[in-house]
TIZA-822343 format. One record per atom (N, C-alpha, C): residue in three letters; x, y, z; atom name; residue number from 1. Coordinates in steps of 0.05 Angstrom, whole numbers, plus 5000, padded with zeros to 4 digits. Layout:
<recs>
ALA_X_Y_Z_CA_NUM
...
</recs>
This chain:
<recs>
MET_5274_4673_5061_N_1
MET_5297_4684_5052_CA_1
MET_5295_4713_5058_C_1
LYS_5323_4723_5062_N_2
LYS_5318_4755_5068_CA_2
LYS_5313_4770_5040_C_2
PRO_5298_4786_5044_N_3
PRO_5290_4811_5018_CA_3
PRO_5317_4824_5009_C_3
PHE_5313_4822_4988_N_4
PHE_5337_4847_4977_CA_4
PHE_5328_4874_4979_C_4
ARG_5346_4893_4978_N_5
ARG_5340_4918_4974_CA_5
ARG_5354_4936_4946_C_5
THR_5335_4949_4937_N_6
THR_5337_4965_4920_CA_6
THR_5325_4996_4920_C_6
ARG_5336_5018_4900_N_7
ARG_5326_5042_4909_CA_7
ARG_5310_5052_4883_C_7
PHE_5288_5069_4878_N_8
PHE_5273_5078_4863_CA_8
PHE_5275_5101_4862_C_8
ALA_5272_5118_4830_N_9
ALA_5268_5147_4840_CA_9
ALA_5291_5164_4860_C_9
LYS_5316_5154_4865_N_10
LYS_5335_5161_4871_CA_10
LYS_5331_5160_4906_C_10
ASP_5309_5167_4912_N_11
ASP_5297_5172_4943_CA_11
ASP_5287_5144_4958_C_11
ILE_5272_5129_4940_N_12
ILE_5258_5112_4955_CA_12
ILE_5270_5081_4953_C_12
VAL_5276_5070_4981_N_13
VAL_5292_5049_4991_CA_13
VAL_5265_5029_4982_C_13
CYS_5274_5004_4975_N_14
CYS_5251_4984_4975_CA_14
CYS_5260_4957_4976_C_14
GLU_5248_4938_4993_N_15
GLU_5256_4911_4999_CA_15
GLU_5243_4898_4973_C_15
PHE_5252_4877_4964_N_16
PHE_5238_4861_4941_CA_16
PHE_5253_4838_4944_C_16
LEU_5239_4812_4929_N_17
LEU_5246_4790_4921_CA_17
LEU_5236_4779_4895_C_17
PRO_5253_4771_4878_N_18
PRO_5249_4755_4858_CA_18
PRO_5230_4727_4860_C_18
PRO_5216_4719_4839_N_19
PRO_5208_4696_4841_CA_19
PRO_5226_4672_4837_C_19
LYS_5223_4640_4841_N_20
LYS_5241_4623_4838_CA_20
LYS_5244_4622_4804_C_20
LYS_5222_4623_4792_N_21
LYS_5222_4621_4764_CA_21
LYS_5217_4646_4751_C_21
PRO_5226_4652_4728_N_22
PRO_5220_4673_4706_CA_22
PRO_5189_4678_4706_C_22
SER_5186_4701_4713_N_23
SER_5157_4711_4715_CA_23
SER_5154_4736_4707_C_23
ASN_5129_4746_4701_N_24
ASN_5124_4774_4698_CA_24
ASN_5101_4786_4711_C_24
LYS_5092_4767_4736_N_25
LYS_5076_4781_4750_CA_25
LYS_5088_4794_4781_C_25
VAL_5081_4816_4783_N_26
VAL_5090_4840_4805_CA_26
VAL_5071_4845_4828_C_26
ILE_5078_4849_4847_N_27
ILE_5059_4858_4872_CA_27
ILE_5078_4876_4884_C_27
ILE_5061_4904_4887_N_28
ILE_5079_4922_4901_CA_28
ILE_5062_4926_4926_C_28
ILE_5075_4930_4948_N_29
ILE_5054_4931_4979_CA_29
ILE_5063_4958_4991_C_29
SER_5037_4971_4988_N_30
SER_5040_4999_5013_CA_30
SER_5029_4991_5029_C_30
SER_5040_4992_5052_N_31
SER_5037_4985_5080_CA_31
SER_5033_5012_5098_C_31
GLY_5016_5004_5122_N_32
GLY_5008_5029_5140_CA_32
GLY_5028_5038_5152_C_32
VAL_5017_5067_5164_N_33
VAL_5039_5086_5178_CA_33
VAL_5023_5090_5199_C_33
PRO_5036_5094_5226_N_34
PRO_5065_5082_5226_CA_34
PRO_5068_5062_5238_C_34
SER_5086_5044_5226_N_35
SER_5092_5012_5227_CA_35
SER_5121_5011_5229_C_35
VAL_5134_4986_5229_N_36
VAL_5159_4980_5226_CA_36
VAL_5154_4957_5202_C_36
PRO_5175_4973_5183_N_37
PRO_5167_4959_5160_CA_37
PRO_5183_4931_5157_C_37
LYS_5171_4912_5166_N_38
LYS_5179_4885_5172_CA_38
LYS_5159_4865_5157_C_38
LEU_5161_4861_5132_N_39
LEU_5142_4842_5118_CA_39
LEU_5155_4818_5104_C_39
SER_5173_4810_5111_N_40
SER_5192_4786_5101_CA_40
SER_5174_4762_5100_C_40
ASP_5160_4756_5121_N_41
ASP_5140_4735_5117_CA_41
ASP_5125_4737_5087_C_41
THR_5112_4756_5090_N_42
THR_5088_4758_5070_CA_42
THR_5107_4762_5041_C_42
ILE_5127_4777_5040_N_43
ILE_5142_4780_5017_CA_43
ILE_5152_4756_5010_C_43
ASN_5163_4734_5025_N_44
ASN_5164_4707_5017_CA_44
ASN_5142_4690_5009_C_44
PHE_5123_4695_5024_N_45
PHE_5100_4682_5015_CA_45
PHE_5093_4682_4990_C_45
TYR_5091_4708_4973_N_46
TYR_5087_4709_4946_CA_46
TYR_5104_4707_4925_C_46
SER_5128_4715_4939_N_47
SER_5156_4708_4919_CA_47
SER_5151_4677_4909_C_47
ASN_5144_4660_4932_N_48
ASN_5142_4628_4924_CA_48
ASN_5120_4619_4912_C_48
LYS_5093_4638_4908_N_49
LYS_5075_4640_4891_CA_49
LYS_5079_4648_4866_C_49
GLY_5102_4652_4857_N_50
GLY_5115_4661_4832_CA_50
GLY_5109_4691_4827_C_50
PHE_5115_4711_4845_N_51
PHE_5106_4733_4841_CA_51
PHE_5135_4750_4852_C_51
TRP_5143_4775_4832_N_52
TRP_5159_4792_4841_CA_52
TRP_5145_4806_4862_C_52
VAL_5158_4813_4885_N_53
VAL_5149_4828_4909_CA_53
VAL_5162_4850_4916_C_53
PHE_5151_4870_4915_N_54
PHE_5166_4901_4927_CA_54
PHE_5150_4910_4947_C_54
HIS_5167_4925_4969_N_55
HIS_5158_4934_4991_CA_55
HIS_5174_4963_4998_C_55
PRO_5160_4981_4984_N_56
PRO_5173_5009_4987_CA_56
PRO_5173_5019_5012_C_56
ARG_5195_5033_5027_N_57
ARG_5191_5055_5047_CA_57
ARG_5182_5080_5035_C_57
TYR_5160_5093_5040_N_58
TYR_5155_5118_5031_CA_58
TYR_5169_5142_5028_C_58
ARG_5177_5158_5008_N_59
ARG_5193_5180_5014_CA_59
ARG_5194_5195_5047_C_59
GLY_5212_5201_5060_N_60
GLY_5208_5213_5084_CA_60
GLY_5204_5193_5105_C_60
THR_5213_5163_5100_N_61
THR_5203_5149_5121_CA_61
THR_5226_5129_5119_C_61
TRP_5234_5116_5144_N_62
TRP_5258_5101_5149_CA_62
TRP_5283_5104_5133_C_62
GLU_5290_5086_5117_N_63
GLU_5318_5091_5100_CA_63
GLU_5308_5108_5078_C_63
SER_5286_5117_5067_N_64
SER_5279_5134_5043_CA_64
SER_5292_5160_5049_C_64
ASP_5298_5169_5030_N_65
ASP_5301_5202_5026_CA_65
ASP_5276_5222_5021_C_65
GLY_5282_5248_5029_N_66
GLY_5251_5265_5027_CA_66
GLY_5239_5273_5051_C_66
SER_5214_5280_5042_N_67
SER_5195_5286_5065_CA_67
SER_5168_5271_5068_C_67
PHE_5161_5259_5080_N_68
PHE_5137_5240_5084_CA_68
PHE_5109_5262_5077_C_68
LEU_5098_5252_5062_N_69
LEU_5073_5269_5046_CA_69
LEU_5074_5289_5034_C_69
LYS_5100_5300_5030_N_70
LYS_5107_5324_5014_CA_70
LYS_5091_5323_4988_C_70
LYS_5093_5292_4976_N_71
LYS_5079_5282_4953_CA_71
LYS_5063_5263_4959_C_71
SER_5035_5262_4952_N_72
SER_5016_5240_4953_CA_72
SER_5026_5215_4952_C_72
LEU_5021_5193_4966_N_73
LEU_5038_5167_4969_CA_73
LEU_5028_5152_4946_C_73
ASP_5008_5158_4929_N_74
ASP_5002_5146_4902_CA_74
ASP_5027_5149_4879_C_74
LEU_5038_5172_4888_N_75
LEU_5060_5176_4870_CA_75
LEU_5089_5167_4872_C_75
ASP_5091_5159_4894_N_76
ASP_5114_5138_4906_CA_76
ASP_5110_5117_4893_C_76
ILE_5087_5102_4891_N_77
ILE_5081_5074_4881_CA_77
ILE_5084_5080_4846_C_77
GLN_5077_5101_4839_N_78
GLN_5080_5109_4809_CA_78
GLN_5112_5103_4804_C_78
ASP_5122_5122_4817_N_79
ASP_5148_5115_4812_CA_79
ASP_5166_5093_4816_C_79
VAL_5155_5077_4830_N_80
VAL_5164_5049_4828_CA_80
VAL_5151_5037_4804_C_80
ILE_5131_5040_4799_N_81
ILE_5117_5021_4779_CA_81
ILE_5138_5032_4749_C_81
ASN_5143_5055_4749_N_82
ASN_5154_5068_4726_CA_82
ASN_5181_5060_4720_C_82
GLN_5196_5056_4743_N_83
GLN_5225_5045_4738_CA_83
GLN_5231_5018_4727_C_83
LEU_5208_5003_4740_N_84
LEU_5210_4970_4741_CA_84
LEU_5215_4969_4708_C_84
PRO_5207_4969_4685_N_85
PRO_5218_4965_4659_CA_85
PRO_5243_4980_4649_C_85
LYS_5248_4996_4664_N_86
LYS_5271_5013_4660_CA_86
LYS_5301_4999_4671_C_86
GLY_5297_4988_4689_N_87
GLY_5316_4976_4704_CA_87
GLY_5318_4983_4737_C_87
PHE_5331_4967_4751_N_88
PHE_5330_4977_4780_CA_88
PHE_5354_4964_4791_C_88
ILE_5376_4969_4807_N_89
ILE_5396_4945_4815_CA_89
ILE_5388_4937_4844_C_89
CYS_5397_4921_4846_N_90
CYS_5399_4903_4873_CA_90
CYS_5429_4913_4888_C_90
LEU_5420_4926_4911_N_91
LEU_5443_4933_4926_CA_91
LEU_5464_4912_4942_C_91
GLU_5454_4891_4939_N_92
GLU_5471_4870_4953_CA_92
GLU_5485_4859_4931_C_92
ASN_5483_4858_4908_N_93
ASN_5504_4841_4888_CA_93
ASN_5505_4859_4860_C_93
ASN_5493_4882_4857_N_94
ASN_5500_4904_4845_CA_94
ASN_5486_4891_4815_C_94
LYS_5466_4872_4814_N_95
LYS_5455_4859_4795_CA_95
LYS_5435_4875_4778_C_95
LYS_5428_4878_4758_N_96
LYS_5413_4897_4745_CA_96
LYS_5386_4881_4738_C_96
TYR_5363_4887_4744_N_97
TYR_5339_4871_4735_CA_97
TYR_5320_4897_4722_C_97
PHE_5306_4876_4702_N_98
PHE_5288_4895_4683_CA_98
PHE_5260_4876_4687_C_98
ILE_5240_4885_4686_N_99
ILE_5220_4875_4690_CA_99
ILE_5196_4882_4671_C_99
LYS_5184_4868_4651_N_100
LYS_5165_4875_4628_CA_100
LYS_5141_4866_4644_C_100
LEU_5126_4888_4645_N_101
LEU_5100_4890_4668_CA_101
LEU_5076_4877_4651_C_101
GLY_5073_4850_4663_N_102
GLY_5051_4836_4650_CA_102
GLY_5031_4838_4666_C_102
LYS_5031_4828_4691_N_103
LYS_5007_4830_4706_CA_103
LYS_5025_4840_4727_C_103
LEU_5011_4866_4739_N_104
LEU_5015_4882_4759_CA_104
LEU_4990_4886_4783_C_104
TYR_5001_4877_4804_N_105
TYR_4978_4883_4825_CA_105
TYR_4989_4899_4843_C_105
LEU_4972_4918_4859_N_106
LEU_4978_4937_4880_CA_106
LEU_4959_4926_4904_C_106
PHE_4972_4921_4925_N_107
PHE_4968_4915_4956_CA_107
PHE_4972_4936_4974_C_107
GLY_4947_4942_4984_N_108
GLY_4946_4968_5010_CA_108
GLY_4936_4962_5028_C_108
CYS_4949_4973_5051_N_109
CYS_4935_4969_5076_CA_109
CYS_4936_4994_5095_C_109
SER_4916_4996_5105_N_110
SER_4910_5018_5121_CA_110
SER_4918_5051_5114_C_110
PHE_4935_5063_5122_N_111
PHE_4944_5091_5110_CA_111
PHE_4957_5084_5083_C_111
GLY_4965_5063_5078_N_112
GLY_4979_5060_5048_CA_112
GLY_4952_5051_5027_C_112
GLY_4928_5042_5042_N_113
GLY_4909_5033_5021_CA_113
GLY_4904_5053_5001_C_113
PRO_4906_5078_5001_N_114
PRO_4901_5099_4988_CA_114
PRO_4922_5099_4962_C_114
ALA_4941_5095_4971_N_115
ALA_4961_5088_4950_CA_115
ALA_4960_5076_4927_C_115
ALA_4950_5049_4933_N_116
ALA_4939_5023_4917_CA_116
ALA_4914_5037_4903_C_116
ILE_4895_5046_4919_N_117
ILE_4867_5054_4905_CA_117
ILE_4873_5074_4880_C_117
LEU_4888_5092_4894_N_118
LEU_4889_5119_4869_CA_118
LEU_4902_5119_4845_C_118
ASN_4913_5090_4846_N_119
ASN_4932_5085_4823_CA_119
ASN_4912_5058_4809_C_119
SER_4890_5058_4815_N_120
SER_4871_5035_4802_CA_120
SER_4867_5042_4770_C_120
LYS_4866_5065_4768_N_121
LYS_4856_5072_4738_CA_121
LYS_4882_5065_4714_C_121
ASP_4912_5068_4729_N_122
ASP_4934_5058_4712_CA_122
ASP_4933_5039_4696_C_122
LYS_4932_5038_4670_N_123
LYS_4921_5018_4651_CA_123
LYS_4942_4991_4658_C_123
ARG_4968_4997_4670_N_124
ARG_4987_4978_4679_CA_124
ARG_4977_4964_4699_C_124
VAL_4960_4975_4716_N_125
VAL_4954_4956_4740_CA_125
VAL_4926_4939_4738_C_125
LEU_4931_4912_4746_N_126
LEU_4907_4896_4733_CA_126
LEU_4887_4896_4757_C_126
LYS_4899_4893_4780_N_127
LYS_4881_4892_4803_CA_127
LYS_4897_4905_4828_C_127
VAL_4882_4913_4852_N_128
VAL_4884_4926_4873_CA_128
VAL_4868_4913_4896_C_128
VAL_4885_4904_4918_N_129
VAL_4876_4888_4940_CA_129
VAL_4877_4904_4963_C_129
THR_4866_4911_4982_N_130
THR_4870_4932_5002_CA_130
THR_4855_4920_5029_C_130
LEU_4873_4923_5050_N_131
LEU_4857_4915_5079_CA_131
LEU_4860_4934_5092_C_131
SER_4833_4942_5104_N_132
SER_4829_4961_5121_CA_132
SER_4834_4989_5114_C_132
PRO_4831_4999_5092_N_133
PRO_4845_5025_5080_CA_133
PRO_4829_5047_5087_C_133
VAL_4845_5069_5090_N_134
VAL_4833_5093_5097_CA_134
VAL_4814_5100_5070_C_134
ILE_4794_5108_5070_N_135
ILE_4773_5112_5049_CA_135
ILE_4770_5142_5048_C_135
ASP_4766_5158_5077_N_136
ASP_4756_5183_5076_CA_136
ASP_4772_5195_5101_C_136
TRP_4795_5206_5100_N_137
TRP_4808_5220_5114_CA_137
TRP_4785_5239_5135_C_137
SER_4768_5254_5127_N_138
SER_4754_5268_5146_CA_138
SER_4737_5251_5162_C_138
SER_4733_5226_5159_N_139
SER_4717_5209_5177_CA_139
SER_4736_5193_5196_C_139
GLU_4741_5206_5219_N_140
GLU_4766_5201_5235_CA_140
GLU_4758_5176_5253_C_140
SER_4776_5157_5256_N_141
SER_4771_5137_5276_CA_141
SER_4767_5134_5306_C_141
LYS_4764_5119_5321_N_142
LYS_4758_5127_5344_CA_142
LYS_4786_5120_5362_C_142
ASP_4807_5105_5354_N_143
ASP_4822_5099_5371_CA_143
ASP_4845_5117_5357_C_143
GLU_4848_5120_5336_N_144
GLU_4873_5137_5322_CA_144
GLU_4863_5160_5304_C_144
PRO_4849_5184_5321_N_145
PRO_4848_5200_5303_CA_145
PRO_4874_5217_5296_C_145
LEU_4881_5232_5272_N_146
LEU_4899_5243_5261_CA_146
LEU_4922_5257_5277_C_146
ASP_4900_5280_5296_N_147
ASP_4926_5294_5316_CA_147
ASP_4934_5270_5331_C_147
LYS_4926_5251_5348_N_148
LYS_4935_5232_5358_CA_148
LYS_4959_5215_5343_C_148
SER_4948_5208_5323_N_149
SER_4968_5192_5308_CA_149
SER_4994_5210_5301_C_149
PHE_4994_5230_5296_N_150
PHE_5019_5248_5284_CA_150
PHE_5034_5255_5308_C_150
LYS_5024_5256_5338_N_151
LYS_5038_5258_5361_CA_151
LYS_5059_5233_5367_C_151
TYR_5038_5208_5363_N_152
TYR_5049_5184_5368_CA_152
TYR_5073_5175_5352_C_152
ALA_5067_5182_5325_N_153
ALA_5089_5172_5304_CA_153
ALA_5117_5189_5311_C_153
LYS_5111_5218_5319_N_154
LYS_5132_5229_5324_CA_154
LYS_5151_5219_5350_C_154
LEU_5131_5215_5371_N_155
LEU_5145_5206_5399_CA_155
LEU_5161_5178_5399_C_155
ALA_5144_5160_5386_N_156
ALA_5146_5136_5384_CA_156
ALA_5163_5129_5360_C_156
TYR_5171_5137_5336_N_157
TYR_5189_5133_5319_CA_157
TYR_5206_5151_5306_C_157
GLY_5210_5175_5320_N_158
GLY_5223_5199_5319_CA_158
GLY_5229_5203_5292_C_158
ASN_5255_5200_5280_N_159
ASN_5260_5212_5251_CA_159
ASN_5258_5193_5233_C_159
ALA_5243_5163_5239_N_160
ALA_5234_5148_5219_CA_160
ALA_5214_5154_5203_C_160
TYR_5205_5182_5217_N_161
TYR_5181_5190_5195_CA_161
TYR_5184_5218_5200_C_161
ARG_5196_5233_5176_N_162
ARG_5199_5262_5172_CA_162
ARG_5177_5273_5159_C_162
ILE_5160_5279_5175_N_163
ILE_5132_5285_5167_CA_163
ILE_5129_5318_5157_C_163
ASP_5118_5321_5132_N_164
ASP_5111_5345_5123_CA_164
ASP_5081_5352_5138_C_164
THR_5089_5375_5158_N_165
THR_5070_5376_5178_CA_165
THR_5035_5388_5162_C_165
LYS_5049_5413_5146_N_166
LYS_5026_5424_5127_CA_166
LYS_5012_5400_5112_C_166
LYS_5025_5384_5097_N_167
LYS_5006_5364_5082_CA_167
LYS_4992_5344_5102_C_167
TRP_5003_5343_5131_N_168
TRP_4990_5325_5152_CA_168
TRP_4966_5337_5156_C_168
ASN_4961_5358_5161_N_169
ASN_4939_5374_5172_CA_169
ASN_4920_5373_5149_C_169
GLU_4936_5374_5123_N_170
GLU_4915_5374_5098_CA_170
GLU_4892_5346_5091_C_170
LEU_4906_5329_5110_N_171
LEU_4892_5301_5106_CA_171
LEU_4862_5305_5125_C_171
LYS_4861_5324_5137_N_172
LYS_4839_5320_5153_CA_172
LYS_4813_5341_5143_C_172
LEU_4822_5355_5116_N_173
LEU_4804_5367_5101_CA_173
LEU_4795_5350_5082_C_173
GLY_4802_5333_5076_N_174
GLY_4795_5312_5056_CA_174
GLY_4796_5310_5023_C_174
LYS_4821_5333_5018_N_175
LYS_4824_5343_4999_CA_175
LYS_4852_5331_4982_C_175
PHE_4866_5316_5004_N_176
PHE_4893_5306_4994_CA_176
PHE_4896_5276_5001_C_176
TYR_4904_5259_4984_N_177
TYR_4905_5235_4987_CA_177
TYR_4880_5221_4995_C_177
ASN_4858_5224_4987_N_178
ASN_4829_5217_4993_CA_178
ASN_4813_5204_4973_C_178
PRO_4814_5173_4982_N_179
PRO_4794_5159_4955_CA_179
PRO_4766_5172_4954_C_179
ILE_4754_5174_4979_N_180
ILE_4723_5184_4975_CA_180
ILE_4719_5204_4950_C_180
ASN_4741_5230_4953_N_181
ASN_4736_5249_4934_CA_181
ASN_4746_5246_4908_C_181
ASN_4757_5218_4902_N_182
ASN_4770_5215_4880_CA_182
ASN_4748_5194_4858_C_182
VAL_4726_5185_4872_N_183
VAL_4713_5163_4859_CA_183
VAL_4711_5161_4830_C_183
ASP_4712_5184_4819_N_184
ASP_4708_5183_4787_CA_184
ASP_4739_5183_4774_C_184
LYS_4761_5178_4791_N_185
LYS_4787_5178_4780_CA_185
LYS_4795_5148_4789_C_185
VAL_4780_5131_4797_N_186
VAL_4794_5098_4803_CA_186
VAL_4775_5084_4789_C_186
SER_4786_5061_4785_N_187
SER_4773_5039_4771_CA_187
SER_4759_5016_4790_C_187
GLY_4736_5020_4795_N_188
GLY_4724_5008_4824_CA_188
GLY_4726_4978_4809_C_188
LYS_4726_4966_4789_N_189
LYS_4726_4936_4782_CA_189
LYS_4751_4923_4787_C_189
LYS_4774_4939_4785_N_190
LYS_4800_4928_4795_CA_190
LYS_4803_4920_4823_C_190
ILE_4785_4940_4840_N_191
ILE_4794_4937_4869_CA_191
ILE_4776_4917_4886_C_191
MET_4794_4909_4908_N_192
MET_4777_4895_4925_CA_192
MET_4781_4900_4953_C_192
ILE_4767_4907_4975_N_193
ILE_4767_4921_4997_CA_193
ILE_4759_4901_5023_C_193
PHE_4783_4893_5039_N_194
PHE_4775_4878_5067_CA_194
PHE_4770_4899_5088_C_194
HIS_4748_4895_5104_N_195
HIS_4745_4913_5132_CA_195
HIS_4725_4902_5144_C_195
ALA_4731_4908_5171_N_196
ALA_4716_4897_5198_CA_196
ALA_4703_4915_5210_C_196
LYS_4678_4912_5220_N_197
LYS_4665_4928_5229_CA_197
LYS_4671_4934_5256_C_197
ASP_4693_4917_5273_N_198
ASP_4700_4931_5296_CA_198
ASP_4726_4936_5293_C_198
ASP_4738_4947_5274_N_199
ASP_4759_4968_5265_CA_199
ASP_4759_4986_5281_C_199
ARG_4772_4991_5300_N_200
ARG_4776_5020_5316_CA_200
ARG_4796_5036_5308_C_200
SER_4810_5033_5291_N_201
SER_4834_5043_5276_CA_201
SER_4825_5063_5254_C_201
VAL_4810_5048_5238_N_202
VAL_4795_5056_5208_CA_202
VAL_4772_5055_5208_C_202
ASN_4753_5072_5201_N_203
ASN_4724_5076_5196_CA_203
ASN_4714_5054_5172_C_203
TRP_4700_5038_5185_N_204
TRP_4691_5020_5157_CA_204
TRP_4668_5031_5138_C_204
LYS_4652_5043_5155_N_205
LYS_4631_5060_5138_CA_205
LYS_4637_5068_5113_C_205
PRO_4659_5090_5108_N_206
PRO_4670_5097_5086_CA_206
PRO_4674_5080_5058_C_206
ALA_4679_5052_5071_N_207
ALA_4694_5035_5053_CA_207
ALA_4661_5024_5038_C_207
VAL_4643_5027_5048_N_208
VAL_4614_5013_5036_CA_208
VAL_4601_5032_5025_C_208
GLU_4608_5060_5024_N_209
GLU_4598_5082_5012_CA_209
GLU_4613_5083_4984_C_209
PHE_4641_5077_4989_N_210
PHE_4663_5077_4962_CA_210
PHE_4649_5054_4948_C_210
CYS_4643_5032_4958_N_211
CYS_4640_5011_4941_CA_211
CYS_4619_5013_4921_C_211
LYS_4599_5026_4932_N_212
LYS_4571_5028_4922_CA_212
LYS_4572_5049_4901_C_212
LYS_4591_5068_4904_N_213
LYS_4594_5091_4881_CA_213
LYS_4613_5073_4861_C_213
THR_4629_5063_4871_N_214
THR_4651_5050_4847_CA_214
THR_4648_5027_4832_C_214
GLY_4636_5007_4850_N_215
GLY_4626_4984_4840_CA_215
GLY_4652_4961_4851_C_215
SER_4666_4970_4866_N_216
SER_4689_4958_4881_CA_216
SER_4681_4933_4898_C_216
GLU_4693_4916_4899_N_217
GLU_4688_4891_4916_CA_217
GLU_4691_4894_4940_C_217
LEU_4674_4888_4959_N_218
LEU_4680_4891_4993_CA_218
LEU_4673_4864_5007_C_218
VAL_4692_4855_5018_N_219
VAL_4687_4834_5036_CA_219
VAL_4691_4850_5066_C_219
LEU_4664_4853_5080_N_220
LEU_4659_4866_5101_CA_220
LEU_4653_4838_5123_C_220
LEU_4675_4839_5144_N_221
LEU_4672_4813_5164_CA_221
LEU_4663_4832_5187_C_221
ASN_4642_4816_5212_N_222
ASN_4638_4829_5232_CA_222
ASN_4660_4834_5248_C_222
LYS_4674_4812_5251_N_223
LYS_4701_4815_5266_CA_223
LYS_4722_4813_5254_C_223
GLY_4748_4824_5269_N_224
GLY_4775_4816_5259_CA_224
GLY_4790_4843_5270_C_224
GLY_4777_4864_5273_N_225
GLY_4792_4889_5286_CA_225
GLY_4807_4904_5261_C_225
HIS_4835_4908_5263_N_226
HIS_4849_4925_5243_CA_226
HIS_4870_4903_5228_C_226
PHE_4862_4905_5201_N_227
PHE_4878_4886_5185_CA_227
PHE_4905_4900_5178_C_227
GLY_4928_4880_5189_N_228
GLY_4949_4894_5178_CA_228
GLY_4963_4877_5155_C_228
SER_4983_4886_5144_N_229
SER_4995_4878_5118_CA_229
SER_5002_4845_5119_C_229
SER_5008_4840_5144_N_230
SER_5009_4806_5146_CA_230
SER_4987_4792_5141_C_230
TYR_4967_4801_5145_N_231
TYR_4941_4784_5131_CA_231
TYR_4942_4785_5101_C_231
PHE_4958_4791_5085_N_232
PHE_4959_4785_5060_CA_232
PHE_4966_4761_5054_C_232
SER_4981_4747_5070_N_233
SER_4984_4720_5071_CA_233
SER_4973_4699_5086_C_233
LYS_4957_4711_5102_N_234
LYS_4938_4688_5117_CA_234
LYS_4918_4675_5094_C_234
LEU_4915_4645_5101_N_235
LEU_4897_4631_5085_CA_235
LEU_4871_4642_5078_C_235
LYS_4857_4649_5098_N_236
LYS_4824_4661_5102_CA_236
LYS_4828_4686_5079_C_236
PHE_4847_4701_5077_N_237
PHE_4848_4723_5062_CA_237
PHE_4863_4714_5031_C_237
TYR_4878_4696_5035_N_238
TYR_4893_4687_5011_CA_238
TYR_4877_4673_4992_C_238
ASN_4859_4658_5000_N_239
ASN_4842_4648_4980_CA_239
ASN_4825_4664_4967_C_239
LYS_4810_4685_4979_N_240
LYS_4793_4699_4964_CA_240
LYS_4814_4723_4946_C_240
ILE_4834_4732_4956_N_241
ILE_4851_4747_4938_CA_241
ILE_4860_4726_4913_C_241
LYS_4867_4704_4914_N_242
LYS_4874_4687_4888_CA_242
LYS_4856_4685_4868_C_242
LYS_4828_4686_4879_N_243
LYS_4808_4681_4858_CA_243
LYS_4801_4709_4851_C_243
PHE_4809_4728_4859_N_244
PHE_4805_4756_4849_CA_244
PHE_4825_4770_4831_C_244
ILE_4850_4760_4836_N_245
ILE_4871_4771_4817_CA_245
ILE_4877_4752_4791_C_245
LYS_4864_4730_4798_N_246
LYS_4869_4713_4767_CA_246
LYS_4869_4730_4744_C_246
</recs>
């Protein structure tokens, strides 16, 4: 089924699907950057499992208004969470939905991993699951250092990413949108991290340090490369996720 669309906090365009039966279980997916926001299969997979599923486009990306990274991405996710019980309108049929937040789960991948992790201490969030998340921006990857990623995003995606250059450069300092420097502000017992040792896009070693400091659960694989958001619905991953988010 093709996902519907809505807007949160005026700026944020978001794809979503309701479950077939009434439910107060919610998943919000914060995906990687840069990437084409095409997660219909994953959204349908979890919707069919009884979840409301939301996949927002960050401010300043794709159809959303604003400037990318002007605000930390975890704040974009907070804006989505805050509006769910207040109501949001489906742009296809003008129907208004209200969701009582019974069980809220945050899924984050790669660049979007910190957006999920940094919201783990929110009392409304039950569990956080991340794939190949960036844990420390100052530990640059082999294949995708920040300077190279910035140039690629601008050349390959154009105005799909309206990047706040000053904030992008602050990532390298590790003081902005950086989980390893916020270990006292996260709830490690809520967090599960999947990573592979042969990931050349995001360094896996900071994830080991982070999990030791926070008590987060780490699923470290020898091989697999960089896990994209589609892996949330792959059986090998889903079986572990299902047990973790009970």
